[in-house]
MDTraj code that builds the backbone (N, CA, C; nanometers):
import mdtraj as md
import numpy as np

residues = "UNK UNK UNK UNK UNK UNK UNK UNK UNK UNK UNK UNK UNK UNK UNK UNK UNK UNK UNK UNK UNK UNK UNK UNK UNK UNK UNK UNK UNK UNK UNK UNK UNK UNK UNK UNK UNK UNK UNK UNK UNK UNK UNK UNK UNK UNK UNK UNK UNK UNK UNK UNK UNK UNK UNK UNK UNK UNK UNK UNK UNK UNK UNK UNK UNK UNK UNK UNK UNK UNK UNK UNK UNK UNK UNK UNK UNK UNK UNK UNK UNK UNK UNK UNK UNK UNK UNK UNK UNK UNK UNK UNK UNK UNK UNK UNK UNK UNK UNK UNK UNK UNK UNK UNK UNK UNK UNK UNK UNK UNK UNK UNK UNK UNK UNK UNK UNK UNK UNK UNK UNK UNK UNK UNK UNK UNK UNK UNK UNK UNK UNK UNK UNK UNK UNK UNK UNK UNK UNK UNK UNK UNK UNK UNK UNK UNK UNK UNK UNK UNK UNK UNK UNK UNK".split()
xyz = np.array([
    [0.9264, 0.1968, 1.9451],
    [0.8127, 0.2006, 1.8602],
    [0.7714, 0.3679, 1.8812],
    [0.7759, 0.4471, 1.9616],
    [0.7155, 0.5791, 1.9405],
    [0.7595, 0.6792, 1.8135],
    [0.9461, 0.6413, 1.7970],
    [0.9090, 0.7067, 1.7314],
    [0.9223, 0.6736, 1.5856],
    [0.8816, 0.5389, 1.5620],
    [0.7979, 0.4855, 1.4332],
    [0.6852, 0.5212, 1.4510],
    [0.5900, 0.5523, 1.5789],
    [0.4794, 0.5956, 1.5036],
    [0.4758, 0.7497, 1.5073],
    [0.5499, 0.8047, 1.5080],
    [0.6039, 0.9561, 1.4730],
    [0.5901, 0.9853, 1.3535],
    [0.7129, 0.8785, 1.3090],
    [0.7103, 0.9010, 1.1345],
    [0.5864, 0.8872, 1.0652],
    [0.5139, 0.7507, 1.1193],
    [0.3988, 0.6851, 1.0116],
    [0.2663, 0.8447, 1.0444],
    [0.2858, 0.9035, 1.1822],
    [0.1718, 0.9971, 1.1422],
    [0.2224, 1.1065, 1.0315],
    [0.3503, 1.1158, 1.0429],
    [0.3944, 1.1940, 0.9318],
    [0.3864, 1.2036, 0.7593],
    [0.3934, 1.0724, 0.7867],
    [0.3539, 1.0238, 0.6328],
    [0.2145, 1.0242, 0.6040],
    [0.1157, 0.9773, 0.7167],
    [-0.0386, 1.0105, 0.6999],
    [-0.0667, 1.1721, 0.6717],
    [-0.0172, 1.2069, 0.7941],
    [-0.0389, 1.4000, 0.7304],
    [0.0010, 1.4348, 0.6112],
    [0.1141, 1.3965, 0.5453],
    [0.1606, 1.4039, 0.4067],
    [0.0585, 1.3533, 0.2895],
    [0.0136, 1.2034, 0.3285],
    [-0.0808, 1.1604, 0.2384],
    [-0.2176, 1.1808, 0.2166],
    [-0.2491, 1.1873, 0.3214],
    [-0.4152, 1.2425, 0.3334],
    [-0.4342, 1.3703, 0.3908],
    [-0.3271, 1.4401, 0.4558],
    [-0.3961, 1.5651, 0.4863],
    [-0.3381, 1.6213, 0.6391],
    [-0.3560, 1.6916, 0.7048],
    [-0.3278, 1.7605, 0.8030],
    [-0.4395, 1.6620, 0.9096],
    [-0.3553, 1.6188, 1.0180],
    [-0.4547, 1.5659, 1.1200],
    [-0.5134, 1.4171, 1.1105],
    [-0.4519, 1.3745, 0.9611],
    [-0.4653, 1.2284, 0.9409],
    [-0.4101, 1.1311, 1.0418],
    [-0.3014, 1.2145, 1.0796],
    [-0.1537, 1.1065, 1.1572],
    [-0.2003, 1.0760, 1.3035],
    [-0.2782, 1.1628, 1.3575],
    [-0.3417, 1.1842, 1.4556],
    [-0.4422, 1.0715, 1.4652],
    [-0.5081, 1.0826, 1.3718],
    [-0.6568, 1.0624, 1.3742],
    [-0.6063, 0.8720, 1.3303],
    [-0.5342, 0.8259, 1.2881],
    [-0.5031, 0.7006, 1.2222],
    [-0.4477, 0.6387, 1.3571],
    [-0.3301, 0.6920, 1.4344],
    [-0.2431, 0.6669, 1.5019],
    [-0.2379, 0.7124, 1.6327],
    [-0.3325, 0.7527, 1.7003],
    [-0.3832, 0.8152, 1.8638],
    [-0.2641, 0.7743, 1.9674],
    [-0.2050, 0.9080, 1.9920],
    [-0.0761, 0.8519, 2.1110],
    [-0.1309, 0.7643, 2.1909],
    [-0.2780, 0.8115, 2.2603],
    [-0.3032, 0.7272, 2.3900],
    [-0.3353, 0.5602, 2.3424],
    [-0.3349, 0.5078, 2.2011],
    [-0.3789, 0.3937, 2.1732],
    [-0.2663, 0.3019, 2.1745],
    [-0.2803, 0.1672, 2.2101],
    [-0.1707, 0.0685, 2.2248],
    [-0.1956, -0.0249, 2.0680],
    [-0.1043, 0.0461, 1.9646],
    [-0.1176, -0.0074, 1.8476],
    [-0.0287, -0.1148, 1.7999],
    [-0.0882, -0.2312, 1.7588],
    [-0.0154, -0.3172, 1.6899],
    [0.0678, -0.3202, 1.5547],
    [0.1974, -0.3264, 1.5806],
    [0.2786, -0.2906, 1.4378],
    [0.3370, -0.4040, 1.3792],
    [0.3439, -0.4691, 1.3054],
    [0.3554, -0.5873, 1.2154],
    [0.4938, -0.5710, 1.1380],
    [0.5748, -0.6066, 1.1545],
    [0.7389, -0.5442, 1.0694],
    [0.7934, -0.6889, 0.9703],
    [0.8502, -0.6042, 0.8777],
    [0.9130, -0.7007, 0.7652],
    [1.0565, -0.7449, 0.8387],
    [1.1123, -0.8468, 0.7223],
    [1.2070, -0.8827, 0.7749],
    [1.3301, -0.7623, 0.8333],
    [1.3191, -0.6984, 0.7595],
    [1.4354, -0.5931, 0.7530],
    [1.4107, -0.4805, 0.8520],
    [1.2659, -0.4844, 0.9348],
    [1.2640, -0.4261, 1.0624],
    [1.1509, -0.2976, 1.0460],
    [1.1205, -0.2762, 0.9156],
    [1.0318, -0.1900, 0.8725],
    [0.9044, -0.2045, 0.9160],
    [0.8146, -0.0825, 0.9293],
    [0.6770, -0.1712, 0.9430],
    [0.5882, -0.1628, 0.8437],
    [0.5131, -0.2710, 0.8258],
    [0.4545, -0.3137, 0.7064],
    [0.3188, -0.3090, 0.7236],
    [0.2312, -0.3551, 0.8779],
    [0.1069, -0.3194, 0.8940],
    [0.0891, -0.2440, 1.0340],
    [-0.0037, -0.1684, 1.0607],
    [-0.0139, -0.1237, 1.1613],
    [-0.1941, -0.1661, 1.1902],
    [-0.2097, -0.2217, 1.3357],
    [-0.3494, -0.2572, 1.3458],
    [-0.4223, -0.1599, 1.5056],
    [-0.5298, -0.1593, 1.5246],
    [-0.5569, -0.0996, 1.6373],
    [-0.5834, -0.1785, 1.7469],
    [-0.6362, -0.1007, 1.8737],
    [-0.6063, -0.2225, 1.9815],
    [-0.7057, -0.3286, 1.9366],
    [-0.8152, -0.2997, 1.8812],
    [-0.9069, -0.4211, 1.8575],
    [-0.8768, -0.4881, 1.7535],
    [-0.7453, -0.4944, 1.6825],
    [-0.6905, -0.5803, 1.6140],
    [-0.7289, -0.5623, 1.4471],
    [-0.7891, -0.4787, 1.4233],
    [-0.8567, -0.4344, 1.2920],
    [-0.7380, -0.3496, 1.2190],
    [-0.7166, -0.3831, 1.1258],
    [-0.5929, -0.3443, 1.0183],
    [-0.6231, -0.2052, 0.9816],
    [-0.5618, -0.1154, 1.0416],
    [-0.5658, 0.0257, 0.9843],
    [-0.5069, 0.1376, 0.8416],
    [-0.3959, 0.0301, 0.8461],
    [-0.2749, 0.0633, 0.7204],
    [-0.2341, -0.0746, 0.6831],
    [-0.1445, -0.0494, 0.5864],
    [-0.0442, -0.1339, 0.5587],
    [0.0884, -0.0198, 0.4613],
    [0.1655, -0.0446, 0.5010],
    [0.2831, 0.0366, 0.4274],
    [0.3460, -0.0498, 0.3080],
    [0.3473, 0.0242, 0.1937],
    [0.3592, -0.0515, 0.0713],
    [0.5464, -0.0146, 0.0426],
    [0.5916, -0.0672, -0.0530],
    [0.7141, -0.0682, -0.0703],
    [0.7826, 0.0603, -0.1149],
    [0.6364, 0.1368, -0.1569],
    [0.6797, 0.2794, -0.2307],
    [0.6524, 0.3863, -0.1025],
    [0.6388, 0.3413, 0.0124],
    [0.6447, 0.4302, 0.1195],
    [0.4596, 0.4736, 0.1232],
    [0.3751, 0.4260, 0.0702],
    [0.2463, 0.4976, 0.0774],
    [0.1559, 0.4147, 0.1721],
    [0.0601, 0.4514, 0.2379],
    [-0.0466, 0.3555, 0.2986],
    [-0.1617, 0.3265, 0.2089],
    [-0.1905, 0.1715, 0.2593],
    [-0.3169, 0.1171, 0.1811],
    [-0.4307, 0.1462, 0.3089],
    [-0.4936, 0.1672, 0.2996],
    [-0.6485, 0.1702, 0.3894],
    [-0.6954, 0.0594, 0.3924],
    [-0.6904, 0.0100, 0.5438],
    [-0.8220, -0.1274, 0.5806],
    [-0.9273, -0.0140, 0.6150],
    [-1.0017, -0.1081, 0.6294],
    [-1.1934, -0.0163, 0.6777],
    [-1.1616, 0.0394, 0.7807],
    [-1.0729, -0.0286, 0.8583],
    [-1.1057, 0.0752, 1.0035],
    [-1.0196, 0.2046, 0.9921],
    [-0.9059, 0.2087, 0.9490],
    [-0.8344, 0.3187, 0.8844],
    [-0.9449, 0.4245, 0.8134],
    [-1.0027, 0.3935, 0.6958],
    [-1.0796, 0.4561, 0.6451],
    [-1.2046, 0.5067, 0.7291],
    [-1.2462, 0.4474, 0.8667],
    [-1.3496, 0.4942, 0.9136],
    [-1.2724, 0.6038, 1.0549],
    [-1.1567, 0.6056, 1.0433],
    [-1.0656, 0.7319, 1.1358],
    [-1.0379, 0.8116, 1.0277],
    [-1.0103, 0.7869, 0.9238],
    [-0.9990, 0.9255, 0.8529],
    [-1.1325, 1.0020, 0.8080],
    [-1.2145, 0.9508, 0.7907],
    [-1.3487, 0.9819, 0.7840],
    [-1.4175, 1.0679, 0.8726],
    [-1.3645, 1.0314, 0.9759],
    [-1.4074, 1.0956, 1.1565],
    [-1.3162, 1.2130, 1.1352],
    [-1.2042, 1.2391, 1.0861],
    [-1.1093, 1.3150, 1.1184],
    [-1.0892, 1.4517, 0.9914],
    [-1.1582, 1.3873, 0.8993],
    [-1.1095, 1.4977, 0.7617],
    [-1.2642, 1.5661, 0.7516],
    [-1.2500, 1.6804, 0.7092],
    [-1.3837, 1.7513, 0.6586],
    [-1.4219, 1.7323, 0.5098],
    [-1.5653, 1.6812, 0.5237],
    [-1.6041, 1.6012, 0.3425],
    [-1.5911, 1.7425, 0.2899],
    [-1.5289, 1.7136, 0.1520],
    [-1.5260, 1.6221, 0.0946],
    [-1.3802, 1.5327, 0.0869],
    [-1.2764, 1.5826, 0.1803],
    [-1.1499, 1.5287, 0.1429],
    [-1.1687, 1.3791, 0.1896],
    [-1.0633, 1.3509, 0.0553],
    [-1.0248, 1.1764, 0.1198],
    [-1.1636, 1.0831, 0.0437],
    [-1.2810, 1.1240, -0.0120],
    [-1.3765, 1.0500, -0.0556],
    [-1.4404, 1.0710, -0.1418],
    [-1.5041, 0.9291, -0.2173],
    [-1.5437, 0.9462, -0.3476],
    [-1.6949, 0.9323, -0.3477],
    [-1.8012, 1.0076, -0.3806],
    [-1.9099, 0.9568, -0.3314],
    [-2.0199, 0.8827, -0.4531],
    [-2.0666, 0.7805, -0.3818],
    [-2.1539, 0.7301, -0.4730],
    [-2.3024, 0.6993, -0.4540],
    [-2.3891, 0.6852, -0.5302],
    [-2.5588, 0.6805, -0.4925],
    [-2.5780, 0.4942, -0.4531],
    [-2.7147, 0.5291, -0.4514],
    [-2.7650, 0.4071, -0.3976],
    [-2.7519, 0.2999, -0.5255],
    [-2.7259, 0.2753, -0.5913],
    [-2.7015, 0.2019, -0.7092],
    [-2.5874, 0.1564, -0.7044],
    [-2.5031, 0.1637, -0.6817],
    [-2.3545, 0.1302, -0.6530],
    [-2.3070, 0.0577, -0.5109],
    [-2.3860, 0.1234, -0.4311],
    [-2.3731, 0.0901, -0.2364],
    [-2.3615, -0.0495, -0.2415],
    [-2.4331, -0.1120, -0.2760],
    [-2.4077, -0.2673, -0.2332],
    [-2.2885, -0.3716, -0.2742],
    [-2.2515, -0.3083, -0.4308],
    [-2.1659, -0.3641, -0.4781],
    [-2.0364, -0.3253, -0.3799],
    [-2.0121, -0.1651, -0.3698],
    [-1.8802, -0.1413, -0.3257],
    [-1.8720, -0.2111, -0.1901],
    [-2.0030, -0.2041, -0.1038],
    [-1.9767, -0.2516, 0.0077],
    [-1.9313, -0.4198, 0.0019],
    [-1.9349, -0.4976, -0.1222],
    [-1.8860, -0.6490, -0.1365],
    [-1.7748, -0.6285, -0.1698],
    [-1.7112, -0.5268, -0.1716],
    [-1.5618, -0.5198, -0.2352],
    [-1.5596, -0.5361, -0.3715],
    [-1.6462, -0.4778, -0.4514],
    [-1.6438, -0.4374, -0.5958],
    [-1.5991, -0.2896, -0.6174],
    [-1.5734, -0.2930, -0.7486],
    [-1.5077, -0.1628, -0.7979],
    [-1.6175, -0.0805, -0.8155],
    [-1.5606, 0.0812, -0.7675],
    [-1.6709, 0.1656, -0.8239],
    [-1.6388, 0.2463, -0.9048],
    [-1.7380, 0.2522, -1.0195],
    [-1.7595, 0.2968, -1.1622],
    [-1.7505, 0.4289, -1.1840],
    [-1.7187, 0.5274, -1.2583],
    [-1.7137, 0.6609, -1.2861],
    [-1.8426, 0.7073, -1.2913],
    [-1.9474, 0.6342, -1.3772],
    [-2.0941, 0.6704, -1.4225],
    [-2.1512, 0.6477, -1.2445],
    [-2.1536, 0.6364, -1.1543],
    [-2.1868, 0.6315, -1.0222],
    [-2.1219, 0.7326, -0.9561],
    [-2.0309, 0.7497, -0.9473],
    [-1.9499, 0.8879, -0.8816],
    [-2.0699, 1.0044, -0.8873],
    [-2.1291, 1.0099, -0.7697],
    [-2.1785, 1.1308, -0.7723],
    [-2.1138, 1.2933, -0.6992],
    [-2.0187, 1.2780, -0.6259],
    [-1.9047, 1.3444, -0.5649],
    [-1.7763, 1.3031, -0.5548],
    [-1.6332, 1.3860, -0.5862],
    [-1.5355, 1.3251, -0.5291],
    [-1.4473, 1.4776, -0.4965],
    [-1.3692, 1.3950, -0.3880],
    [-1.2615, 1.5169, -0.3549],
    [-1.2055, 1.5959, -0.4843],
    [-1.1828, 1.7086, -0.4888],
    [-1.1296, 1.7797, -0.5975],
    [-0.9807, 1.7518, -0.6257],
    [-0.9414, 1.7208, -0.4978],
    [-0.8003, 1.6852, -0.4762],
    [-0.7383, 1.5502, -0.5510],
    [-0.8305, 1.4704, -0.5229],
    [-0.8011, 1.3298, -0.5684],
    [-0.7272, 1.3101, -0.7483],
    [-0.6268, 1.2838, -0.6796],
    [-0.5654, 1.2034, -0.8076],
    [-0.5252, 1.0786, -0.8301],
    [-0.5215, 1.0129, -0.9622],
    [-0.4976, 0.8516, -0.9762],
    [-0.4038, 0.8082, -0.8814],
    [-0.4269, 0.7055, -0.8508],
    [-0.3342, 0.6243, -0.7309],
    [-0.3201, 0.7010, -0.6163],
    [-0.4321, 0.7394, -0.6000],
    [-0.4293, 0.7612, -0.4468],
    [-0.5189, 0.7190, -0.3545],
    [-0.5467, 0.6758, -0.2249],
    [-0.6133, 0.5824, -0.1668],
    [-0.6932, 0.6989, -0.0989],
    [-0.8167, 0.6524, -0.1057],
    [-0.9860, 0.6893, -0.0777],
    [-1.0545, 0.6121, -0.0112],
    [-1.1572, 0.6659, 0.0613],
    [-1.2831, 0.6214, 0.1162],
    [-1.3968, 0.6402, 0.0013],
    [-1.4534, 0.5271, -0.0103],
    [-1.5445, 0.5129, -0.0991],
    [-1.6887, 0.5155, -0.0042],
    [-1.7567, 0.6365, 0.0052],
    [-1.8966, 0.6904, 0.1032],
    [-2.0340, 0.6539, 0.0024],
    [-2.1060, 0.6592, 0.0611],
    [-2.2337, 0.6389, 0.0330],
    [-2.2776, 0.7978, 0.0669],
    [-2.3750, 0.8442, 0.0011],
    [-2.4390, 0.9702, -0.0200],
    [-2.4807, 1.0316, 0.1063],
    [-2.5206, 0.9274, 0.1971],
    [-2.5685, 0.9614, 0.3591],
    [-2.4270, 0.9876, 0.4153],
    [-2.3084, 0.9416, 0.3934],
    [-2.1868, 0.9743, 0.4597],
    [-2.1450, 0.8359, 0.5167],
    [-2.2037, 0.7188, 0.5347],
    [-2.1391, 0.6222, 0.5747],
    [-2.0154, 0.5629, 0.4873],
    [-1.9398, 0.4891, 0.5248],
    [-1.8442, 0.3909, 0.4667],
    [-1.8567, 0.2763, 0.3901],
    [-1.8360, 0.2783, 0.2631],
    [-1.8727, 0.1480, 0.1983],
    [-1.7498, 0.0608, 0.1703],
    [-1.6367, 0.1791, 0.1527],
    [-1.5082, 0.0639, 0.1176],
    [-1.4124, 0.1244, 0.1052],
    [-1.3115, 0.1041, 0.0652],
    [-1.1441, 0.1682, 0.0806],
    [-1.0629, 0.1284, -0.0410],
    [-1.0244, 0.1606, -0.1392],
    [-0.9291, 0.1619, -0.2300],
    [-0.8318, 0.2431, -0.2911],
    [-0.7925, 0.2264, -0.4368],
    [-0.7062, 0.3179, -0.4713],
    [-0.8023, 0.3725, -0.6036],
    [-0.8074, 0.4863, -0.5907],
    [-0.8697, 0.6045, -0.7295],
    [-0.7593, 0.5228, -0.8445],
    [-0.8713, 0.5093, -0.9378],
    [-0.8013, 0.4725, -1.0862],
    [-0.7878, 0.6151, -1.1581],
    [-0.8752, 0.7277, -1.1392],
    [-0.8892, 0.8395, -1.2086],
    [-0.9070, 0.9249, -1.1115],
    [-0.8418, 1.0287, -1.1489],
    [-0.8371, 1.1897, -1.0786],
    [-0.9745, 1.2385, -1.0462],
    [-1.0168, 1.3240, -0.9841],
    [-1.1611, 1.4001, -0.9623],
    [-1.2023, 1.4512, -1.0709],
    [-1.1737, 1.4932, -1.1474],
    [-1.2084, 1.5636, -1.2831],
    [-1.2510, 1.4646, -1.3512],
    [-1.1932, 1.3383, -1.3757],
    [-1.2120, 1.2164, -1.4516],
    [-1.3453, 1.1672, -1.4174],
    [-1.3556, 1.1283, -1.2850],
    [-1.4881, 1.0724, -1.2765],
    [-1.6067, 1.1332, -1.2511],
    [-1.5997, 1.2800, -1.2484],
    [-1.7017, 1.3443, -1.2953],
    [-1.7204, 1.3611, -1.4377],
    [-1.6052, 1.3602, -1.5213],
    [-1.6483, 1.3747, -1.6827],
    [-1.7090, 1.2068, -1.7522],
    [-1.6390, 1.1386, -1.7035],
    [-1.6452, 0.9953, -1.7683],
    [-1.7910, 0.9226, -1.7399],
    [-1.8282, 0.8742, -1.8438],
    [-1.9649, 0.7796, -1.8222],
    [-1.9320, 0.6423, -1.8214],
    [-1.8173, 0.5787, -1.8326],
    [-1.7588, 0.4416, -1.8180],
    [-1.6114, 0.4470, -1.7615],
    [-1.5766, 0.3391, -1.6885],
    [-1.4588, 0.3414, -1.6559],
    [-1.4698, 0.3324, -1.5251],
    [-1.3455, 0.2379, -1.4562],
    [-1.3291, 0.2390, -1.3022],
    [-1.2573, 0.3609, -1.2645],
    [-1.3932, 0.4143, -1.1486],
    [-1.3152, 0.5283, -1.0848],
    [-1.2171, 0.4757, -0.9437],
    [-1.2871, 0.3945, -0.8253],
    [-1.2201, 0.3248, -0.7852],
    [-1.1749, 0.1664, -0.7512],
    [-1.0697, 0.1399, -0.7571],
    [-1.0221, -0.0307, -0.7597],
    [-1.0815, -0.0237, -0.5589],
    [-1.1737, -0.0949, -0.5399],
    [-1.2104, -0.1325, -0.4267],
    [-1.1260, -0.2593, -0.3836],
    [-1.0824, -0.2270, -0.2590],
    [-0.9541, -0.3255, -0.2141],
    [-1.0637, -0.3938, -0.0790],
    [-1.1469, -0.3202, -0.0093],
    [-1.1631, -0.3864, 0.0991],
    [-1.3183, -0.3007, 0.1128],
    [-1.4470, -0.4283, 0.1117],
    [-1.5591, -0.3543, 0.1253],
    [-1.6027, -0.3349, 0.3059],
    [-1.6324, -0.2403, 0.3293],
    [-1.7243, -0.2030, 0.4806],
    [-1.8473, -0.3106, 0.5158],
    [-1.8511, -0.3288, 0.5907],
    [-1.9954, -0.4058, 0.6470],
    [-2.0925, -0.2968, 0.7208],
])
top = md.Topology()
chain = top.add_chain()
for i, resn in enumerate(residues, 1):
    res = top.add_residue(resn, chain, resSeq=i)
    for name in ("N", "CA", "C"):
        top.add_atom(name, md.element.get_by_symbol(name[0]), res)
traj = md.Trajectory(xyz[None], top)
């Protein structure tokens, strides 16, 4: 298990930036790793049982809201964030998608298909999902989906 966590930390640092691995999978926490039939890690949950990440067949993580909260705490703004205003907040919180028209700011490093946290202007997490557009397109477009929200935060 420790070797698995070291590998998962490396993948997190690569996908989300330096420090993400330690934030998602702290060495002192007793994490629950669910495995596929082949023995490959599929999901990681925190000590409280909340899903932090799932590991896709492509080797990339998909975030749970608990994982999104940990990343927000570890990464300096605007890293990994898509910021929306009051108009969009209740919808994203309910798990509905975030549209480009309502994006206030986005991490300039975001590319389409990246995992991102959708946050309110005041900084609190609204949901997590997959970017459908890169950051420049989110800023330029007045129509279209910016983030396919997988899970809304309460």
